[in-house]
C-alpha positions in Angstrom: 0.1 -0.1 -0.1 1.2 3.7 -1.0 0.6 6.6 0.4 1.7 9.9 0.3 0.3 11.0 3.8 1.3 10.5 7.2 -0.2 7.5 9.2 -2.8 8.8 11.7 -2.1 7.7 15.2 -3.5 8.3 18.7 -2.1 7.8 22.3 -4.2 6.6 24.8 -2.6 7.5 28.2 -2.3 10.9 29.3 0.6 10.4 32.0 4.6 11.1 31.5 5.3 8.5 29.4 1.8 9.9 27.0 3.3 13.3 26.6 7.0 12.0 25.6 5.6 9.6 23.3 3.8 12.6 21.7 7.5 14.6 21.5 8.9 11.7 19.7 6.0 11.3 17.2 6.2 14.9 16.5 9.7 14.5 15.0 8.7 11.5 13.1 7.8 12.1 8.8 5.7 9.3 8.8 3.2 9.7 11.6 0.8 12.3 12.4 -0.7 12.2 16.4 -4.0 13.7 16.0 -5.2 12.9 19.2 -4.1 12.0 22.9 -6.9 10.2 24.6 -7.3 10.1 28.9 -9.6 9.5 31.6 -9.8 12.6 33.6 -10.3 16.1 31.9 -8.1 17.6 34.8 -4.7 15.6 33.5 -1.7 16.9 33.3 -0.7 15.7 30.4 -3.8 16.6 28.5 -3.5 20.1 29.4 0.2 19.8 28.1 -0.9 18.0 25.0 -3.3 20.8 24.3 -0.8 23.2 24.7 1.3 21.5 22.1 -1.7 22.0 19.6 -2.3 18.0 19.7 -6.7 17.6 19.9 -7.5 15.9 23.5 -10.1 14.1 25.3 -11.0 12.8 28.2 -13.1 10.1 27.3 -10.4 7.5 27.1 -10.9 4.2 24.3 -14.4 5.8 23.6 -13.3 9.0 22.0 -11.1 6.9 19.5 -14.1 4.5 18.4 -16.2 7.4 17.8 -13.6 9.0 15.8 -14.7 9.8 12.1 -11.9 7.6 10.5 -10.0 5.3 12.2 -6.9 5.8 13.1 -4.0 3.7 11.5 -2.0 2.9 14.9 -2.8 3.7 18.3 -0.2 3.7 21.1 -1.6 2.2 24.3 0.0 3.9 27.2 -2.7 3.1 29.9 -2.4 -0.4 31.9 -2.8 -3.9 30.9 -6.2 -4.6 32.1 -7.6 -1.8 30.2 -5.2 -3.0 27.1 -7.1 -6.6 26.4 -10.8 -4.2 26.3 -8.7 -1.4 23.9 -7.5 -4.2 21.5 -11.1 -5.7 21.4 -12.5 -2.3 20.6 -9.9 -1.1 17.7 -8.9 -4.7 16.0 -11.9 -5.0 14.4 -11.8 -1.3 13.1 -8.1 -2.1 11.4 -6.2 -0.2 13.8 -2.4 -1.5 14.9 -2.2 -0.9 18.2 1.6 -0.2 19.7 1.1 -1.7 23.5 3.2 -0.1 25.9 1.9 -2.1 28.8 2.7 -5.1 30.2 -0.3 -7.6 29.2 1.2 -9.9 27.4 -1.3 -10.2 24.2 -0.2 -9.7 20.8 3.4 -10.4 19.4 6.4 -9.7 21.7 8.9 -7.5 20.1 12.2 -6.0 20.6 13.0 -4.0 17.5 17.0 -5.1 16.9 15.8 -8.8 17.4 12.2 -9.6 15.7 11.4 -6.1 14.2 10.4 -7.3 10.9 7.4 -8.8 12.7 5.6 -5.6 13.2 4.8 -6.0 9.6 2.4 -9.5 10.1 1.3 -8.5 13.5 -1.5 -5.6 14.2 -0.9 -6.3 18.1 2.6 -5.2 18.8 3.5 -5.7 22.4 6.7 -3.9 23.7 7.0 -6.2 26.7 8.4 -4.0 29.3 11.0 -1.2 30.2 12.8 -4.1 31.2 12.4 -6.1 28.1 13.5 -3.2 25.5 17.2 -2.9 27.9 17.5 -6.6 28.5 15.9 -8.7 25.7 18.6 -7.1 22.7 21.5 -7.9 25.1 20.4 -11.4 26.2 19.6 -12.6 22.7 22.8 -11.9 21.4 24.5 -13.5 24.0 22.7 -16.7 24.2 22.6 -17.0 20.2 26.5 -19.1 21.2 26.5 -19.9 24.3 23.0 -21.6 26.0 22.4 -20.5 29.7 20.3 -22.3 32.4 19.7 -20.0 34.4 19.2 -16.0 33.8 18.2 -13.3 36.4 17.6 -9.9 35.3 17.5 -7.2 38.4 15.9 -3.4 37.3 16.5 -0.7 39.4 14.6 2.5 38.9 13.9 6.0 40.5 10.8 6.0 42.1 9.9 9.1 40.6 10.3 7.2 37.2 7.7 4.9 38.2 4.2 5.6 36.9 0.9 5.0 39.0 0.1 2.3 36.5 3.3 0.2 36.5 3.1 0.3 40.1 -0.3 -1.0 39.7 0.8 -3.3 37.4 3.8 -5.0 38.9 2.8 -8.9 38.6 2.1 -8.5 35.0 5.7 -6.3 34.3 7.7 -8.9 36.2 5.5 -12.4 34.3 5.8 -10.5 30.6 9.8 -9.8 31.2 10.1 -13.1 32.4 7.9 -14.7 29.3 9.9 -12.8 26.6 13.3 -13.6 28.0 12.3 -17.0 28.1 10.9 -16.9 24.6 14.3 -14.6 23.0 16.5 -16.9 24.7 15.6 -20.4 25.3 16.6 -20.2 29.1 15.2 -22.7 31.1 15.2 -20.9 34.2 14.3 -17.0 34.7 14.0 -14.7 37.5 13.2 -11.1 37.1 13.1 -8.6 40.0 12.2 -4.7 39.7 13.5 -2.1 42.6 12.2 1.1 42.7 14.7 3.5 44.6 13.8 6.7 46.4 17.6 7.6 45.9 18.0 11.6 45.7 19.6 12.4 43.6 17.3 9.8 41.6 19.5 6.8 40.1 19.7 6.4 36.4 17.8 3.1 35.0 19.7 -0.1 35.6 19.3 -3.7 34.1 22.1 -5.9 35.6 22.0 -9.6 34.0 23.5 -12.7 35.5 23.7 -16.1 33.2 24.7 -19.0 34.3 26.2 -21.7 32.3 28.9 -23.2 30.9 31.5 -22.4 28.3 31.8 -19.1 28.2 34.0 -16.9 26.0 35.1 -14.0 26.9 36.0 -12.4 23.6 32.8 -13.7 22.1 30.6 -12.2 25.0 32.0 -9.0 24.7 32.2 -9.0 20.6 28.4 -9.9 21.0 27.8 -7.6 23.4 29.2 -4.3 21.7 27.1 -5.5 18.7 23.8 -5.5 20.4 24.6 -2.3 22.4 25.1 -0.2 19.2 22.3 -1.8 17.6 19.9 -0.5 20.5 21.7 3.1 20.5 20.8 3.7 17.0 17.4 4.8 18.3 18.0 5.1 22.3 21.4 6.7 21.9 21.4 6.9 26.1 21.7 3.2 26.4 25.3 1.9 27.8 27.3 -0.7 29.2 27.9 0.0 33.0 29.7 -3.1 33.6 30.7 -6.6 32.1 32.3 -9.5 33.6 33.0 -12.8 31.8 34.1 -16.2 33.5 33.9 -20.0 32.1 30.4 -20.3 33.6 28.6 -16.9 34.8 28.1 -13.4 32.8 27.5 -10.5 34.3 26.2 -7.5 32.2 24.7 -4.4 33.8 22.8 -1.5 31.0 22.3 1.9 32.3 19.6 4.0 30.2 20.1 8.1 30.0 17.0 9.9 28.7 17.7 11.8 25.6 15.6 14.7 27.1 12.5 16.3 25.7 10.0 16.6 28.7 11.5 14.0 30.5 14.5 14.0 33.0 17.7 11.7 31.9 17.2 9.3 34.9 14.0 8.4 33.3 15.9 6.2 30.6 12.9 3.7 31.5 10.4 5.8 29.9 12.7 7.1 27.4 13.8 3.5 26.3 10.3 2.1 25.6 8.7 5.1 23.8 11.8 5.3 21.3 11.4 1.5 20.5 7.2 2.3 20.0 8.1 5.1 17.8 10.7 3.0 16.0 8.1 0.0 15.2 5.0 2.7 14.3 7.3 3.9 11.5 8.5 0.7 10.2 5.1 -0.4 9.9 4.3 2.9 8.2 7.0 2.6 5.8 6.5 -1.0 5.1 10.3 -0.9 5.2 11.9 -4.1 7.6 15.2 -2.2 6.8 14.0 0.3 9.1 13.1 -1.8 11.9 15.7 -4.6 12.0 19.2 -3.6 12.7 19.9 -6.4 14.3 21.2 -9.8 12.6 17.9 -12.3 13.5 
């Protein structure tokens, strides 16, 4: 399908993540955000979106269903339980949903790992902020070395974790564990999340431990460098904080600093999943596999 106009998109959710999404979408040549919808007319996010010149609504999903034309793409930045309802309402209209909630509904996508899958699925699940930081690294490391056990420990500033994430913490952990299993083949996976009240706020950090045998330090570091470079192409604040390798254990810690816009640098958790969301939406809109898949699948 060829078209000369940008894809019509909407954002469901008027929290911090929704406003940062709007800023990123406004820089896109192929996406045009025509609505930000929330559930409370007094929401700060709706007021900010309106000041940026974007149409807003406090009618939530009802506003999207009632639109004159169905939206091409909807970014769901609400919560995991609501996403099920949103998919049921918008799926029949032909809308593609990019799900930023840990709903575990739809196809799980990490852009540099299986980004081409956005061309054949209309419910795209971005796993979690932790998933976007961990899956590209773990997938790269387990392509040559199998792991019997993988442990992922996330530390995020308490101020960067919104109400929806706190309510969906069980789903967040379960969905992230499911993604790690799927993309690595590891039989045993454990995911933990720490919300730090430290001042100044801590930078978003994901520490990964892999247990197995026969790990080669040079191969691990080469695979890690390639994976990080691929992610940095769309999330430039992504970096390696630590890497140690022995014959039976690999430890890698990555950090994500936000690129700016409307969120502070320590809120890298929102920055990486929003950047991934815009990337896969642009890939879907342009129908170009090369725009989303930069790594080796």
